[in-house]
C-alpha positions in Angstrom: -33.3 5.7 22.6 -31.8 9.0 21.2 -29.0 8.8 18.7 -26.6 10.7 21.0 -27.3 8.2 23.8 -26.7 5.3 21.5 -23.3 6.8 20.5 -22.3 7.3 24.1 -23.1 3.6 24.9 -21.2 2.5 21.8 -18.1 4.5 22.8 -18.2 3.1 26.3 -18.6 -0.5 25.0 -15.9 -0.3 22.4 -13.4 1.2 24.9 -13.3 -2.2 26.5 -10.6 -2.9 23.9 -9.1 -6.4 24.1 -11.3 -7.2 27.1 -14.4 -7.0 25.0 -16.6 -10.1 24.7 -17.6 -11.8 21.5 -21.0 -10.8 20.3 -23.5 -10.7 17.4 -23.2 -13.1 14.5 -19.5 -12.7 13.9 -17.3 -15.7 13.2 -17.0 -18.3 15.9 -13.3 -17.8 16.3 -12.2 -16.5 19.7 -9.5 -13.8 19.9 -6.1 -15.3 20.5 -3.5 -13.9 22.8 -0.4 -12.3 21.5 2.9 -14.2 22.1 5.2 -12.0 24.2 7.9 -10.4 22.0 11.6 -10.3 23.1 12.7 -7.2 24.9 12.5 -4.1 22.7 11.6 -6.0 19.5 8.5 -7.3 17.8 9.0 -11.0 16.9 7.2 -11.7 13.6 8.0 -15.4 13.7 6.5 -15.8 17.2 3.4 -13.8 16.2 2.8 -16.1 13.3 2.7 -19.2 15.6 -0.6 -17.9 17.0 -3.7 -19.6 15.6 -4.9 -18.1 12.4 -8.4 -18.1 10.8 -9.7 -17.8 7.3 -12.9 -16.2 8.6 -11.4 -12.7 8.2 -12.8 -12.6 4.6 -15.9 -10.5 3.8 -18.3 -13.0 2.2 -21.6 -10.9 2.4 -21.5 -7.3 1.3 -25.3 -6.8 1.7 -27.2 -3.9 0.2 -25.5 -0.6 -0.6 -25.0 1.4 2.6 -25.9 -1.6 4.8 -22.7 -1.0 6.8 -19.5 0.9 6.1 -17.0 3.0 8.1 -13.6 4.6 8.4 -11.1 5.4 11.2 -10.1 8.8 12.5 -6.4 8.0 11.8 -4.8 5.9 9.1 -2.4 4.5 11.7 -1.8 4.3 15.5 0.9 3.1 17.7 0.1 -0.1 19.7 -2.1 0.9 22.6 -3.3 4.2 21.1 -7.0 4.7 20.8 -8.7 5.3 17.4 -12.2 6.5 16.7 -14.4 4.4 14.3 -17.0 6.1 12.3 -19.8 3.7 11.2 -23.0 4.1 9.3 -25.4 1.1 9.1 -29.1 0.5 8.5 -28.9 -2.3 11.1 -29.9 -1.9 14.8 -26.6 -3.3 15.9 -23.2 -4.4 14.6 -19.9 -5.9 15.7 -16.3 -5.1 14.9 -13.7 -7.8 14.5 -10.0 -6.8 14.3 -7.9 -9.1 12.1 -4.2 -8.8 12.0 -3.1 -9.7 8.4 0.0 -11.9 8.1 0.8 -15.6 7.3 -0.6 -17.7 10.1 0.0 -21.0 8.5 -1.6 -19.8 5.2 -4.8 -18.6 6.7 -3.6 -15.0 6.3 -5.3 -13.5 9.3 -5.6 -13.7 13.1 -8.6 -12.5 15.1 -7.0 -10.2 17.7 -10.1 -8.6 19.2 -13.9 -8.5 18.8 -16.4 -6.0 20.2 -19.7 -6.6 21.8 -22.8 -5.8 19.8 -22.8 -2.0 19.3 -25.8 0.1 18.5 -26.1 1.1 14.9 -27.3 4.3 13.2 -27.6 5.7 9.7 -25.2 8.7 9.3 -25.6 11.6 6.8 -24.9 11.1 3.1 -21.7 12.2 1.4 -20.9 15.9 1.3 -19.0 17.6 -1.4 -16.6 20.6 -1.2 -17.6 23.0 -3.9 -14.1 24.3 -4.6 -12.3 20.9 -5.1 -15.3 18.5 -5.6 -13.9 16.5 -2.7 -16.4 14.1 -1.3 -16.3 13.2 2.4 -18.4 11.8 5.2 -19.3 14.3 8.0 -20.0 11.5 10.5 -19.9 11.4 14.2 -17.7 8.8 15.9 -19.5 5.5 16.7 -16.9 3.7 18.8 -13.5 4.3 20.3 -11.2 1.3 19.9 -8.5 0.7 22.5 -5.7 -1.1 20.7 -3.9 -2.2 23.9 -2.6 -5.7 23.3 -2.7 -5.3 19.5 0.6 -6.2 17.9 2.0 -3.8 15.3 1.0 -4.8 11.8 -1.6 -4.3 9.1 -5.2 -4.8 10.2 -8.6 -5.2 8.6 -11.4 -4.3 10.9 -14.5 -6.2 9.7 -17.8 -4.6 10.4 -20.8 -6.9 10.5 -24.5 -6.2 10.9 -26.2 -7.9 13.8 -28.2 -10.1 11.5 -25.0 -11.2 9.7 -26.3 -10.1 6.3 -23.7 -7.4 5.6 -20.0 -7.1 6.2 -17.4 -4.5 5.3 -13.7 -3.8 5.9 -12.0 -0.8 7.4 -8.2 -0.8 7.1 -5.9 0.3 9.9 -2.2 0.2 10.4 -0.8 -0.4 13.9 2.5 1.2 13.1 6.0 0.5 14.5 7.6 3.0 16.8 11.0 2.1 15.5 12.3 0.7 12.2 16.0 0.3 13.2 17.4 -2.9 11.7 14.1 -3.9 10.2 12.5 -4.3 6.7 9.8 -1.6 6.6 6.5 -2.5 4.8 4.7 0.7 3.7 0.9 0.8 3.2 0.3 3.1 0.2 -2.7 4.8 1.7 -2.6 8.0 -0.4 -2.8 5.9 -3.5 -5.7 3.9 -2.1 -7.5 7.2 -1.5 -6.6 8.6 -4.9 -8.7 5.8 -6.5 -11.5 5.8 -3.9 -14.8 6.9 -5.5 -16.9 6.7 -2.4 -19.3 9.6 -2.6 -19.0 9.9 -6.4 -15.5 11.2 -7.1 -11.8 10.3 -7.0 -8.7 12.0 -8.5 -9.6 10.7 -11.9 -13.3 11.2 -12.5 -16.5 12.3 -10.8 -20.2 12.0 -11.1 -20.3 12.6 -14.8 -17.7 9.9 -15.4 -15.5 12.4 -17.1 -12.1 13.9 -16.2 -13.6 17.4 -15.8 -15.7 16.2 -12.9 -12.8 14.7 -10.9 -11.8 15.7 -7.5 -8.8 18.0 -6.9 -8.5 16.6 -3.4 -9.6 13.5 -1.7 -10.3 12.8 2.0 -9.6 10.0 4.4 -12.8 11.0 6.2 -14.9 8.5 4.2 -15.1 4.7 3.7 -13.3 3.0 0.8 -15.6 2.1 -2.1 -13.3 -0.6 -3.5 -12.0 -3.8 -2.1 -15.1 -4.3 0.0 -13.9 -1.4 2.1 -10.2 -2.3 2.0 -9.1 0.1 -0.8 -6.2 -1.5 -2.7 -4.8 -3.4 0.2 -5.9 -6.9 -0.7 -4.6 -6.7 -4.3 -1.4 -4.8 -4.0 -0.2 -5.4 -0.5 -1.6 -8.4 1.4 0.2 -11.1 -0.7 3.5 -9.3 0.1 2.8 -9.1 3.8 2.0 -12.8 3.9 5.2 -13.7 2.2 7.4 -11.4 4.4 5.8 -12.7 7.6 6.1 -16.4 6.5 9.8 -15.7 6.1 10.0 -14.6 9.8 11.9 -11.4 9.0 12.4 -8.5 11.3 9.6 -6.3 10.0 8.3 -2.8 10.7 4.9 -1.4 9.5 4.0 2.1 8.5 2.2 4.2 6.0 3.2 6.9 3.5 1.5 9.4 5.7 3.8 8.5 8.6 6.9 8.6 6.3 5.9 12.1 5.4 5.3 13.5 8.8 8.2 11.9 10.7 11.7 12.7 9.3 13.3 10.3 11.8 11.1 7.2 11.2 13.5 5.5 8.9 16.6 6.0 11.0 18.8 2.9 10.7 16.1 0.9 8.8 17.6 -2.0 6.9 15.2 -1.6 3.9 12.0 0.1 2.8 9.6 -1.8 0.7 7.1 -0.1 -1.6 4.1 -2.3 -2.6 2.4 -3.1 -5.9 0.8 0.4 -6.4 2.4 3.3 -4.6 1.8 6.2 -7.0 1.1 9.2 -4.8 3.9 10.7 -2.6 4.3 14.0 -0.9 7.6 15.9 -1.2 8.3 15.1 2.5 7.9 11.4 2.0 10.2 11.5 -1.0 12.8 13.5 0.9 12.8 11.2 3.9 13.0 8.0 1.8 15.8 9.6 -0.3 17.8 10.5 2.8 17.4 7.0 4.2 18.5 5.5 0.8 21.5 7.7 0.6 22.5 6.7 4.2 22.5 3.0 3.3 18.9 1.9 3.7 18.0 -0.4 0.8 14.8 0.3 -1.2 12.6 -2.3 -2.9 9.9 -1.2 -5.3 7.7 -4.2 -5.9 5.4 -2.5 -8.4 5.4 0.2 -11.1 4.3 3.8 -11.4 5.9 4.5 -7.9 6.4 8.0 -6.7 4.8 9.5 -9.8 2.3 12.1 -8.5 3.3 14.8 -6.1 0.7 15.5 -3.5 0.2 17.7 -0.4 -1.5 16.7 2.8 -3.9 19.1 4.5 -6.0 18.7 7.7 -9.7 17.9 8.0 -11.9 18.5 11.0 -10.6 15.1 12.3 -6.9 16.1 12.4 -3.8 16.6 10.3 -2.8 14.7 7.1 -6.5 13.8 6.3 -6.8 15.4 2.9 -4.7 14.4 -0.2 -4.4 17.4 -2.6 -3.4 16.7 -6.2 -4.5 19.2 -8.9 -2.4 17.5 -11.6 -2.4 19.6 -14.8 -4.6 22.2 -13.1 -1.8 22.9 -10.6 -1.8 26.6 -11.4 -5.2 26.9 -9.8 -4.1 25.2 -6.5 -4.2 27.7 -3.7 -1.2 26.0 -2.1 0.8 26.5 -5.2 -0.2 30.1 -5.4 1.1 30.5 -1.8 4.5 29.1 -2.9 4.1 25.4 -2.2 5.3 22.8 -4.7 3.0 22.1 -7.6 0.7 19.1 -7.0 1.3 17.4 -10.3 3.7 14.7 -11.7 7.1 14.8 -10.1 8.8 14.8 -13.5 7.0 17.8 -14.9 7.9 21.5 -14.7 7.9 23.6 -12.7 9.8 21.8 -10.0 10.8 18.8 -12.1 12.2 15.9 -10.0 11.8 12.7 -12.0 11.1 9.6 -10.0 14.1 7.9 -11.8 16.4 9.9 -9.6 15.2 8.0 -6.6 14.3 4.6 -8.2 16.5 4.1 -11.2 13.5 3.3 -13.3 10.7 5.6 -14.6 7.1 5.0 -15.3 6.6 4.6 -19.1 3.0 3.8 -19.9 -0.4 2.2 -19.5 -2.1 -0.1 -20.4 0.0 -3.2 -21.4 -0.3 -6.9 -21.0 3.0 -8.6 -22.0 5.3 -11.5 -21.0 8.2 -10.8 -18.6 11.5 -11.7 -20.4 14.5 -12.7 -18.3 17.9 -11.4 -19.5 20.2 -11.9 -16.5 19.2 -15.3 -15.2 22.4 -15.8 -13.1 22.1 -12.6 -11.1 22.0 -13.2 -7.3 18.5 -11.7 -7.1 17.2 -14.5 -9.4 18.9 -17.3 -7.4 16.6 -20.2 -6.9 14.2 -19.2 -9.7 15.5 -21.7 -12.2 15.2 -18.9 -14.7 16.8 -19.3 -18.2 18.1 -16.7 -20.5 15.3 -15.4 -22.6 12.6 -17.2 -20.5 9.2 -15.6 -21.1 6.6 -15.5 -18.2 3.1 -14.7 -19.6 1.2 -11.7 -18.5 3.6 -10.7 -15.7 4.2 -7.2 -17.2 1.1 -5.0 -16.8 -1.0 -3.1 -16.4 1.4 -0.2 -15.9 5.2 -0.6 -16.3 8.5 1.1 -15.8 11.8 1.1 -17.7 15.3 2.4 -17.5 15.4 5.6 -19.5 18.6 7.6 -19.3 16.9 10.6 -20.9 15.8 11.2 -17.4 18.2 11.5 -14.4 19.3 7.9 -13.7 21.8 7.0 -11.0 24.5 4.6 -12.0 25.6 1.8 -11.9 22.3 0.2 -12.8 21.9 -3.4 -13.9 19.0 -4.5 -16.1 17.7 -8.0 -15.2 14.7 -8.2 -17.5 14.0 -6.6 -20.9 10.4 -7.2 -21.9 9.0 -6.0 -25.2 5.7 -4.1 -24.8 3.4 -2.2 -27.1 1.7 0.7 -25.3 -0.9 2.6 -27.3 0.9 1.6 -30.5 4.4 2.5 -29.2 7.0 -0.3 -29.1 9.3 -0.2 -26.1 10.5 -2.3 -23.2 9.8 -2.8 -19.5 12.7 -3.5 -17.2 13.4 -4.9 -13.8 16.6 -3.3 -12.5 19.1 -3.3 -9.6 20.9 -0.1 -8.7 23.6 0.6 -6.1 24.4 3.9 -4.5 27.7 5.4 -3.1 26.2 5.2 0.4 25.9 1.4 0.1 22.2 1.0 -0.5 20.8 -1.3 -3.1 17.6 -0.4 -5.0 15.5 -3.1 -6.8 12.6 -2.2 -9.0 10.4 -4.9 -10.6 9.1 -2.6 -13.5 5.6 -4.1 -13.4 2.5 -3.4 -11.3 1.5 -7.1 -11.3 4.4 -8.3 -9.3 2.7 -8.5 -5.9 -0.5 -9.9 -7.4 1.7 -12.7 -9.0 2.9 -13.8 -5.5 -0.4 -15.6 -5.1 -0.5 -17.1 -8.6 -1.4 -20.8 -8.1 0.2 -20.6 -4.7 -0.9 -20.3 -1.1 -4.0 -18.2 -0.7 -5.4 -18.9 -4.2 -4.7 -17.9 -7.8 -4.2 -14.5 -9.1 -5.8 -12.6 -11.9 -4.8 -11.6 -15.5 -3.9 -15.2 -16.5 -0.9 -15.3 -14.2 0.2 -18.9 -13.9 2.2 -21.1 -11.5 5.5 -20.1 -13.1 4.7 -16.4 -12.4 4.0 -17.3 -8.8 7.2 -19.4 -8.2 9.4 -16.9 -10.0 8.1 -13.8 -8.2 8.1 -15.5 -4.8 11.7 -16.6 -5.2 13.0 -13.2 -6.3 11.0 -11.4 -3.6 12.4 -13.7 -0.9 15.9 -12.9 -2.2 15.2 -9.2 -2.1 13.7 -9.2 1.4 16.3 -11.5 2.9 19.4 -9.8 1.5 18.1 -6.3 1.8 17.3 -7.1 5.5 20.9 -7.8 6.2 22.1 -4.2 5.6 23.4 -2.1 2.7 23.3 -4.5 -0.3 25.5 -2.4 -2.5 28.6 -2.9 -0.2 28.7 -6.6 -0.9 26.7 -6.9 -4.1 27.5 -3.8 -6.3 25.6 -3.5 -9.5 27.4 -4.0 -12.8 26.1 -1.4 -15.3 24.7 -3.0 -18.4 22.4 -0.3 -19.8 24.4 -0.1 -23.1 23.7 -3.8 -23.7 20.0 -3.2 -23.8 19.7 0.4 -25.0 22.8 1.0 -27.2 21.2 3.9 -28.9 17.9 4.1 -26.9 15.5 3.5 -29.9 12.6 5.1 -28.0 14.5 8.3 -27.5 12.5 10.1 -30.2 9.2 9.3 -28.5 8.4 11.3 -25.3 7.2 9.3 -22.3 3.8 10.0 -20.7 
């Protein structure tokens, strides 16, 4: 059978969508029907009453290149089709679509499974000479019909017909409206920035050195990390499970969608940035800032957020498929030479616009591993934690951290809730969790540590976390996160819970003022 004929059959078979029959050696779970939502709204609590399954996990990665893939879009609306590009050494494979949530602690629900689809080996990675960008010039293998798929965060699990190899492909089934909801954002540009599939990411390339790094990265390729899931399982899945367990009114989107749709956050209750959300376009920042200034709350449950300024460009598959970030080489960027913003750190000139103006805190360094020290135990955000003044929670600050630093533009009033001593490359300073309120009524909470979302699983449901995080880290971060999500979901937090500025208590003379931040 010719390769072209095989692809046509695959496209036809996968277009069966939710009506497809189980096949191959995928898990024995049968797809479960979606509970009907109330009119005009997705019901997270009802969705999580559907039977879950722990079989979503990839347990067999197989040999390199045994199976891997990517989608033609990072997100689709429910019912929209999406092309799946797969390369496999197997004669056949299956696709299982798992919606990630709580589901009684199993964390996933099998929504759909394909029949056995014909496999083929696609060409090796290609590299753009000008930017050293690696990408997969692959033909579509299947078209997935997402009819009947509830909005949410999905992992598509590819599995070879013999069952020897599995691999994830992430996909967001995004919400058409965010009005009145807490918006969970998949930080897909940051996943891609650290994706070394094909040999290079935005940090280093085939020599292992900075000089060989890519100046742009493409969504037209699989993810090398996370067994194909990028950074989703570490920095986002624990947060999604917690939020869905709470039964909140949630919406789902990506940073790409926030950039391209200026109206997406209209009347949203809150926007939640996950554990690692470093790479933002100016458009995403503008739209989030406008939402915040109109009363939409903002929760930053990580560190190093909104640090790098990027630009999206099209690939042959469509718009917003290439992430451009020249960093210190911005003067070579053809876009910059055409008058577009420099693709480097937001805080740097030209075009300086420090992230603290949006977040209240600013990225201060890497790497650290330090205890989290509570300094405001009676604050409403810490209710139910049992925290004591000066309590120290081991390893919760790391590997990157933020602080309040008024040498940079910092909206006030801002309330520091933790003041954790750290030593970063010999420099002594502090990491801060902080709560900021704005004239428009919005509240902004920033954890100040990248390990926050990881800690949600520490000795809790779903297994332990890394870095020595213990049960106390888990109970503390879960309680605070529940407070943030619950109260931020009720509307502008600053109207009823204004911040009390206490920066002078912790930084009376700003002892780090003589030392420039990174």
